[in-house]
C-alpha positions as a printed NumPy array, in Angstrom:
array([[ -62.98 ,   93.782, -190.892],
       [ -60.364,   91.839, -192.553],
       [ -58.21 ,   93.67 , -195.18 ],
       [ -57.852,   91.807, -198.653],
       [ -54.926,   92.184, -200.785],
       [ -55.826,   94.559, -203.321],
       [ -54.408,   93.652, -206.808],
       [ -51.647,   96.01 , -207.391],
       [ -52.231,   97.932, -210.683],
       [ -49.993,   97.033, -213.362],
       [ -47.093,   99.566, -214.479],
       [ -48.674,  102.367, -216.543],
       [ -45.918,  101.799, -219.138],
       [ -43.011,   99.738, -220.283],
       [ -39.501,  100.882, -220.464],
       [ -39.345,  103.379, -223.398],
       [ -40.574,  101.688, -226.634],
       [ -37.489,  103.285, -228.5  ],
       [ -35.074,  101.048, -226.177],
       [ -37.285,   97.921, -227.507],
       [ -38.064,   98.327, -231.128],
       [ -34.673,   97.426, -232.024],
       [ -35.005,   93.689, -230.84 ],
       [ -38.659,   93.179, -229.734],
       [ -42.009,   94.929, -230.085],
       [ -45.05 ,   94.526, -227.749],
       [ -48.069,   92.552, -228.399],
       [ -50.625,   93.603, -225.988],
       [ -53.865,   94.797, -226.126],
       [ -52.783,   98.55 , -225.134],
       [ -50.209,   98.512, -227.952],
       [ -52.088,   97.056, -230.748],
       [ -52.525,  100.209, -232.605],
       [ -49.096,  100.342, -233.116],
       [ -48.583,   96.876, -234.395],
       [ -46.891,   98.346, -237.374],
       [ -43.882,   98.985, -235.238],
       [ -44.599,   97.159, -232.073],
       [ -44.86 ,   93.354, -231.737],
       [ -43.32 ,   90.662, -229.7  ],
       [ -42.203,   87.593, -231.488],
       [ -43.472,   84.173, -230.386],
       [ -41.51 ,   81.502, -232.14 ],
       [ -39.404,   78.863, -230.374],
       [ -35.86 ,   78.859, -231.046],
       [ -34.779,   76.112, -233.753],
       [ -31.983,   74.987, -231.564],
       [ -34.033,   73.977, -228.709],
       [ -36.153,   70.82 , -228.224],
       [ -39.636,   70.417, -229.785],
       [ -38.837,   73.976, -231.444],
       [ -40.557,   75.097, -234.47 ],
       [ -38.384,   76.819, -237.115],
       [ -38.173,   80.64 , -237.389],
       [ -40.493,   80.913, -239.878],
       [ -43.252,   78.946, -238.462],
       [ -45.911,   80.462, -236.434],
       [ -46.395,   78.575, -233.28 ],
       [ -49.729,   77.627, -232.215],
       [ -51.521,   78.744, -229.305],
       [ -51.221,   75.931, -226.601],
       [ -53.097,   75.264, -223.664],
       [ -50.248,   73.911, -221.04 ],
       [ -52.096,   72.053, -218.425],
       [ -51.109,   72.535, -214.728],
       [ -49.55 ,   69.058, -214.299],
       [ -46.722,   70.196, -216.89 ],
       [ -45.384,   72.813, -214.649],
       [ -42.786,   71.37 , -212.382],
       [ -42.987,   71.789, -208.504],
       [ -40.58 ,   74.127, -207.064],
       [ -39.387,   74.096, -203.509],
       [ -39.051,   77.455, -201.398],
       [ -35.736,   79.259, -201.811],
       [ -33.446,   79.103, -198.743],
       [ -33.945,   82.482, -196.671],
       [ -36.768,   83.687, -198.985],
       [ -39.829,   82.041, -196.804],
       [ -42.586,   80.362, -199.041],
       [ -41.214,   81.81 , -202.375],
       [ -40.287,   79.026, -204.92 ],
       [ -37.167,   78.772, -206.551],
       [ -37.022,   79.209, -210.211],
       [ -37.39 ,   76.05 , -212.08 ],
       [ -35.156,   74.597, -214.846],
       [ -37.419,   75.03 , -217.798],
       [ -36.743,   75.715, -221.56 ],
       [ -40.526,   76.07 , -222.732],
       [ -41.569,   79.759, -222.36 ],
       [ -45.443,   78.524, -222.189],
       [ -44.583,   76.378, -219.225],
       [ -42.153,   78.863, -217.643],
       [ -44.84 ,   81.707, -217.77 ],
       [ -47.425,   79.429, -216.01 ],
       [ -44.738,   78.982, -213.165],
       [ -43.965,   82.799, -213.224],
       [ -47.546,   83.596, -213.053],
       [ -48.087,   81.043, -209.919],
       [ -45.16 ,   82.907, -208.383],
       [ -46.685,   86.406, -208.806],
       [ -50.265,   85.099, -207.623],
       [ -48.957,   83.351, -204.608],
       [ -47.578,   84.901, -201.429],
       [ -47.654,   83.752, -197.306],
       [ -47.533,   86.536, -194.993],
       [ -47.277,   84.014, -192.383],
       [ -44.081,   82.698, -193.078],
       [ -42.677,   85.052, -195.283],
       [ -41.452,   89.126, -195.031],
       [ -41.847,   91.349, -197.809],
       [ -37.894,   91.761, -198.243],
       [ -37.977,   87.96 , -198.46 ],
       [ -40.913,   87.849, -201.308],
       [ -39.091,   90.384, -203.33 ],
       [ -35.436,   88.595, -202.911],
       [ -37.34 ,   85.324, -203.985],
       [ -38.778,   87.034, -206.888],
       [ -35.872,   88.708, -208.061],
       [ -34.055,   85.159, -208.57 ],
       [ -36.548,   84.724, -211.518],
       [ -35.729,   87.43 , -213.257],
       [ -33.483,   87.429, -216.512],
       [ -29.836,   88.555, -216.071],
       [ -27.29 ,   90.07 , -218.692],
       [ -30.165,   91.787, -220.592],
       [ -31.447,   95.317, -220.829],
       [ -34.626,   94.6  , -221.078],
       [ -35.343,   93.039, -217.679],
       [ -37.854,   95.331, -216.136],
       [ -37.742,   94.51 , -212.043],
       [ -39.826,   97.585, -211.403],
       [ -42.532,   96.1  , -213.041],
       [ -42.217,   92.783, -211.474],
       [ -41.728,   94.086, -207.901],
       [ -44.486,   96.628, -208.027],
       [ -46.949,   93.659, -208.125],
       [ -46.167,   93.5  , -204.389],
       [ -47.952,   95.36 , -201.626],
       [ -46.086,   98.227, -200.017],
       [ -44.324,   97.419, -196.69 ],
       [ -47.367,   99.036, -194.679],
       [ -50.025,   97.137, -196.389],
       [ -47.915,   93.905, -196.335],
       [ -47.735,   94.475, -192.482],
       [ -51.255,   94.466, -192.174],
       [ -51.899,   91.59 , -193.966],
       [ -49.141,   89.643, -192.162],
       [ -51.249,   90.635, -188.713],
       [ -54.291,   88.877, -190.55 ],
       [ -52.188,   85.73 , -191.508],
       [ -53.282,   86.24 , -195.276],
       [ -52.111,   84.194, -197.76 ],
       [ -52.584,   83.074, -201.459],
       [ -52.289,   80.244, -203.658],
       [ -52.531,   80.019, -207.57 ],
       [ -54.045,   77.837, -209.9  ],
       [ -53.034,   78.289, -213.468],
       [ -55.408,   76.874, -215.917],
       [ -53.709,   77.778, -219.444],
       [ -51.06 ,   79.583, -221.218],
       [ -50.662,   80.856, -224.731],
       [ -48.897,   82.808, -227.32 ],
       [ -51.125,   86.097, -227.795],
       [ -52.579,   86.157, -231.548],
       [ -50.638,   89.486, -232.389],
       [ -47.551,   88.14 , -231.117],
       [ -47.786,   85.021, -233.544],
       [ -48.548,   87.627, -236.505],
       [ -45.397,   89.796, -235.394],
       [ -43.628,   86.596, -236.194],
       [ -44.928,   86.335, -239.438],
       [ -43.994,   89.87 , -239.948],
       [ -40.233,   89.61 , -239.156],
       [ -39.166,   85.885, -238.317],
       [ -35.685,   87.012, -237.867],
       [ -36.432,   89.333, -234.796],
       [ -36.786,   86.419, -232.338],
       [ -32.972,   85.453, -232.774],
       [ -32.043,   88.814, -231.468],
       [ -33.388,   88.544, -227.872],
       [ -35.076,   85.151, -227.524],
       [ -38.138,   87.084, -225.794],
       [ -41.674,   85.674, -225.856],
       [ -45.08 ,   86.878, -225.003],
       [ -47.137,   84.733, -223.089],
       [ -50.723,   85.184, -221.838],
       [ -51.608,   83.141, -218.634],
       [ -55.061,   82.671, -217.223],
       [ -55.709,   81.078, -213.648],
       [ -57.452,   81.398, -210.334],
       [ -55.985,   83.129, -207.285],
       [ -57.303,   81.831, -204.01 ],
       [ -57.021,   84.181, -200.953],
       [ -57.302,   83.246, -196.941],
       [ -56.974,   84.82 , -193.843],
       [ -57.228,   84.043, -189.868],
       [ -60.737,   83.436, -188.672],
       [ -61.634,   81.068, -191.748],
       [ -61.935,   83.81 , -194.264],
       [ -61.281,   83.068, -197.706],
       [ -61.992,   84.127, -201.353],
       [ -61.01 ,   83.691, -204.913],
       [ -60.908,   85.439, -208.183],
       [ -60.002,   84.95 , -211.932],
       [ -56.555,   86.34 , -212.81 ],
       [ -54.93 ,   86.81 , -216.103],
       [ -51.194,   88.359, -217.243],
       [ -49.217,   88.698, -220.078],
       [ -45.485,   87.962, -219.37 ],
       [ -42.365,   88.464, -221.13 ],
       [ -40.24 ,   85.545, -220.891],
       [ -36.72 ,   84.957, -222.324],
       [ -35.594,   81.368, -223.147],
       [ -32.221,   81.509, -224.865],
       [ -30.788,   78.443, -226.672],
       [ -29.39 ,   75.993, -224.202],
       [ -30.232,   78.054, -221.134],
       [ -33.132,   78.023, -218.805],
       [ -36.217,   80.382, -219.208],
       [ -36.28 ,   83.739, -217.276],
       [ -38.809,   86.568, -216.171],
       [ -38.13 ,   89.827, -218.388],
       [ -41.24 ,   92.045, -217.796],
       [ -45.031,   92.006, -217.591],
       [ -47.532,   93.59 , -219.53 ],
       [ -49.772,   96.625, -218.543],
       [ -52.766,   94.816, -219.905],
       [ -53.733,   91.357, -221.059],
       [ -53.558,   90.475, -224.833],
       [ -56.173,   88.011, -226.701]])
């Protein structure tokens, strides 16, 4: 029987909460009970195009797939796309989710996959959680088995939005965003998997990502939530 790539469980926890509460707070379902001390801020910086002010709660937004620019594979990383030049966290999160849900063991080794993904990570910040991102990929043994069966996956992203708890956190503490410019974005879509012999399957996917979008700079991936917020 052809092995399927089982979804890798989300990390059990993010980096210690005490290290984050000074700048950002988590707005995911897992931590809604801690909303008084934990919530991410979801407003666009006022210095970026089409931004709202720090005192304005951004609305949930469904960003069509056509709004996500296509990216070409990075040199030396097989089929993994290079990080796009995007300054909108909603659009960047869609591209990042596509990255996490896509792979091609026919053309890409596990090391190449991880190397390509690493290029999407934020640099110069203590909040970048590479362990959480890299743990989404199968271990070397499973990757080898998938490669033996020429397994590959593509992603279709349908929408992205700011979680409601995240927007509420902005209302409660508008100034917090300007300390780190990190946004929580929930993305939904479908992952389609295929392997040799004509086998194929698809499943719905959803993920909440932490995206850093500093004024005057491209967005970058920071972290992945252990569960999906509404």
